[in-house]
C-alpha positions as CSV (number, residue, x, y, z in Angstrom):
1,X,-64.0,28.1,-33.4
2,X,-61.5,26.5,-35.8
3,X,-59.0,28.8,-37.5
4,X,-59.3,28.1,-41.3
5,X,-55.9,29.6,-41.9
6,X,-54.3,26.7,-39.9
7,X,-56.0,24.2,-42.2
8,X,-54.6,26.1,-45.2
9,X,-51.1,26.1,-43.8
10,X,-51.3,22.4,-43.0
11,X,-52.3,21.5,-46.6
12,X,-49.8,23.9,-48.1
13,X,-46.9,22.4,-46.1
14,X,-48.0,18.8,-46.8
15,X,-48.2,19.5,-50.6
16,X,-44.8,21.2,-50.4
17,X,-43.4,18.4,-48.3
18,X,-41.8,20.9,-46.0
19,X,-38.8,19.3,-44.2
20,X,-38.2,22.0,-41.6
21,X,-40.2,24.7,-39.9
22,X,-39.3,27.6,-37.5
23,X,-41.4,28.3,-34.4
24,X,-40.4,30.9,-31.8
25,X,-37.0,31.2,-33.4
26,X,-36.4,27.4,-33.1
27,X,-35.8,25.2,-36.2
28,X,-37.6,21.9,-36.0
29,X,-37.5,19.0,-38.5
30,X,-40.7,18.0,-40.1
31,X,-39.3,15.2,-42.2
32,X,-42.1,12.8,-42.9
33,X,-39.7,9.8,-42.5
34,X,-38.8,10.7,-38.9
35,X,-41.5,13.0,-37.5
36,X,-44.8,11.4,-36.3
37,X,-47.7,12.4,-38.5
38,X,-49.8,13.9,-35.7
39,X,-46.7,16.0,-34.5
40,X,-46.0,17.1,-38.1
41,X,-49.5,18.3,-38.5
42,X,-49.5,20.3,-35.3
43,X,-46.1,21.8,-36.2
44,X,-47.5,22.9,-39.6
45,X,-50.5,24.5,-38.0
46,X,-48.4,26.1,-35.3
47,X,-50.3,24.5,-32.5
48,X,-47.7,22.0,-31.2
49,X,-47.2,22.8,-27.5
50,X,-48.4,26.3,-28.3
51,X,-49.8,27.0,-24.8
52,X,-46.6,25.9,-23.0
53,X,-44.5,28.0,-25.4
54,X,-46.7,31.0,-24.9
55,X,-46.2,30.8,-21.1
56,X,-42.5,30.2,-21.4
57,X,-42.0,33.1,-23.7
58,X,-43.9,35.4,-21.3
59,X,-42.4,34.4,-18.0
60,X,-39.1,32.6,-18.4
61,X,-36.1,34.8,-17.5
62,X,-32.4,34.5,-18.5
63,X,-31.4,33.7,-14.9
64,X,-33.8,30.8,-14.5
65,X,-32.8,27.2,-14.3
66,X,-35.3,24.8,-15.9
67,X,-36.3,21.2,-15.4
68,X,-38.5,19.9,-18.2
69,X,-40.2,16.5,-17.7
70,X,-41.5,15.2,-21.1
71,X,-39.2,16.5,-23.8
72,X,-41.4,15.3,-26.7
73,X,-39.5,16.3,-29.9
74,X,-37.4,19.0,-28.0
75,X,-39.2,22.2,-29.1
76,X,-40.0,23.5,-25.6
77,X,-36.6,22.8,-24.2
78,X,-35.1,24.6,-27.2
79,X,-37.3,27.7,-26.6
80,X,-36.1,27.6,-23.0
81,X,-32.5,27.3,-24.0
82,X,-32.7,30.3,-26.3
83,X,-33.9,32.4,-23.3
84,X,-31.8,31.2,-20.4
85,X,-29.0,29.1,-22.0
86,X,-28.8,25.4,-22.8
87,X,-26.6,24.7,-19.7
88,X,-29.5,25.7,-17.4
89,X,-32.0,23.4,-19.1
90,X,-32.3,19.7,-18.0
91,X,-34.9,17.7,-19.9
92,X,-36.2,14.2,-19.2
93,X,-37.9,11.9,-21.8
94,X,-39.1,8.4,-21.1
95,X,-39.8,7.4,-24.7
96,X,-36.5,6.1,-25.9
97,X,-37.6,6.1,-29.5
98,X,-37.7,9.9,-29.5
99,X,-34.0,10.4,-28.7
100,X,-32.7,10.6,-32.4
101,X,-35.5,13.1,-33.2
102,X,-34.7,15.3,-30.1
103,X,-30.9,15.3,-30.7
104,X,-31.5,16.1,-34.4
105,X,-33.6,19.1,-33.5
106,X,-31.0,20.2,-30.9
107,X,-28.3,19.9,-33.6
108,X,-30.4,22.0,-36.0
109,X,-30.2,24.9,-33.5
110,X,-26.7,24.4,-32.3
111,X,-28.0,24.0,-28.8
112,X,-27.6,21.1,-26.4
113,X,-29.8,21.2,-23.4
114,X,-29.0,18.4,-20.9
115,X,-31.1,15.4,-22.1
116,X,-31.8,12.3,-20.0
117,X,-33.6,9.5,-21.7
118,X,-35.2,8.3,-18.5
119,X,-38.5,8.7,-16.6
120,X,-39.0,10.9,-13.5
121,X,-40.8,9.2,-10.6
122,X,-41.6,9.8,-7.0
123,X,-39.5,6.8,-5.8
124,X,-36.8,6.4,-8.5
125,X,-37.8,2.8,-9.4
126,X,-38.0,1.4,-12.9
127,X,-41.4,1.8,-14.5
128,X,-43.5,0.2,-17.2
129,X,-43.9,2.7,-20.1
130,X,-46.7,2.3,-22.5
131,X,-45.3,3.3,-25.9
132,X,-47.7,4.1,-28.7
133,X,-46.8,4.9,-32.3
134,X,-48.6,8.2,-31.7
135,X,-46.0,10.0,-29.5
136,X,-48.7,12.1,-27.8
137,X,-50.5,8.9,-26.6
138,X,-47.4,7.3,-25.0
139,X,-47.6,7.4,-21.2
140,X,-46.5,5.9,-17.9
141,X,-50.2,5.2,-17.4
142,X,-52.0,2.4,-19.3
143,X,-54.6,4.0,-21.6
144,X,-55.6,1.0,-23.7
145,X,-55.2,0.7,-27.5
146,X,-52.3,-0.8,-29.4
147,X,-49.2,-0.1,-27.2
148,X,-45.9,-1.7,-26.5
149,X,-44.9,-2.2,-22.8
150,X,-41.3,-1.4,-22.1
151,X,-39.3,-1.1,-18.9
152,X,-37.7,2.3,-18.4
153,X,-35.3,3.4,-15.7
154,X,-36.2,6.4,-13.6
155,X,-34.7,9.1,-11.4
156,X,-36.3,10.2,-8.2
157,X,-38.0,13.6,-8.6
158,X,-36.8,15.1,-5.3
159,X,-33.2,14.0,-6.0
160,X,-33.2,15.7,-9.4
161,X,-34.7,18.9,-7.8
162,X,-31.9,18.8,-5.2
163,X,-29.1,18.3,-7.8
164,X,-30.3,20.6,-10.6
165,X,-32.0,23.2,-8.4
166,X,-34.5,24.4,-11.0
167,X,-36.4,27.6,-10.5
168,X,-39.0,26.4,-13.1
169,X,-40.4,22.9,-13.6
170,X,-42.2,22.3,-16.9
171,X,-44.2,19.1,-17.1
172,X,-46.2,17.4,-19.9
173,X,-46.4,13.7,-18.9
174,X,-49.8,12.5,-20.1
175,X,-51.4,12.1,-16.6
176,X,-48.3,11.3,-14.5
177,X,-48.3,14.9,-13.3
178,X,-50.8,13.9,-10.5
179,X,-48.5,11.6,-8.7
180,X,-45.3,13.6,-9.3
181,X,-46.6,17.0,-8.2
182,X,-48.6,15.5,-5.3
183,X,-45.8,13.3,-4.1
184,X,-42.8,15.7,-4.3
185,X,-41.6,18.3,-1.8
186,X,-41.0,20.7,-4.8
187,X,-38.2,22.2,-2.6
188,X,-36.7,25.4,-4.2
189,X,-39.1,25.5,-7.1
190,X,-40.5,28.9,-7.8
191,X,-42.8,28.2,-10.8
192,X,-44.5,25.2,-12.2
193,X,-45.9,25.0,-15.8
194,X,-48.0,21.9,-16.2
195,X,-50.3,20.5,-18.7
196,X,-53.2,18.7,-17.0
197,X,-55.0,15.7,-18.6
198,X,-58.4,15.4,-17.0
199,X,-59.6,13.1,-19.8
200,X,-57.0,10.6,-18.6
201,X,-56.9,11.1,-14.8
202,X,-60.4,12.4,-14.1
203,X,-61.3,15.9,-12.8
204,X,-61.3,14.7,-9.1
205,X,-57.6,13.8,-9.3
206,X,-56.8,17.1,-10.9
207,X,-58.6,18.9,-8.1
208,X,-56.8,16.8,-5.5
209,X,-53.4,17.7,-7.1
210,X,-54.2,21.4,-7.2
211,X,-55.2,21.2,-3.5
212,X,-51.9,19.5,-2.7
213,X,-50.0,22.2,-4.5
214,X,-51.9,24.9,-2.7
215,X,-50.9,23.2,0.6
216,X,-47.3,23.4,-0.6
217,X,-47.5,27.1,-1.2
218,X,-48.3,27.3,-4.9
219,X,-51.1,29.3,-6.5
220,X,-52.3,29.1,-10.1
221,X,-52.2,32.5,-11.9
222,X,-52.0,31.7,-15.6
223,X,-54.3,29.4,-17.6
224,X,-53.8,28.6,-21.2
225,X,-56.3,25.9,-22.2
226,X,-55.1,22.9,-20.2
227,X,-51.7,24.3,-19.4
228,X,-51.5,26.0,-16.0
229,X,-48.7,28.1,-14.4
230,X,-48.5,28.0,-10.6
231,X,-46.1,30.1,-8.6
232,X,-44.8,30.0,-5.0
233,X,-46.9,32.4,-2.9
234,X,-43.8,34.5,-2.0
235,X,-43.1,35.0,-5.7
236,X,-46.7,36.1,-6.4
237,X,-46.7,38.5,-3.5
238,X,-43.4,40.1,-4.6
239,X,-44.8,40.7,-8.1
240,X,-47.8,42.7,-6.8
């Protein structure tokens, strides 16, 4: 059921032309000249990456090191940085157009997570990125519609894991999670927070990915809509 309060908040902020909003203690620009309309609306309603943020607030600890794949506008990486320190957060974003928005939001908060404007892939080769004016529809997978094809450099997933040594991997990559999580060793990773996209990949591929993660020792234990948190079995056993 839709929350009518969210609609009221959206309309109020639009009428007021709100230029900045605070979510989870993080200040985010909502300037209509720079923030995509769909993102701006979600920010005003409080729904932007709300499921990821809820899990992060609940489970991320100050000692954790974080790898985020899919920075978006930088909100989730800033929430992580407030908890465990910006120096422990490494974030990758393949949509080069988002860099000024991300860095502006980082500056608003006086925090500078490590930002790499590149893709993450299984093999580290350059990719074709399908860039849409609607940031939430941009993807490494071709989804049709009016998109611009651009070449983007990438880093190999397992190499980044070995170098940064994250405890937690956070991933929102519009369908590319299937190949990344199925094709990586995930060595040293304790927790995975991933948004799945069955409407893009199909339910069968999601099921195959979950089976592959189970074979690697990960079990799902938190579900927030389409966002799932999986933990290495030894971590789950220790918590019981």
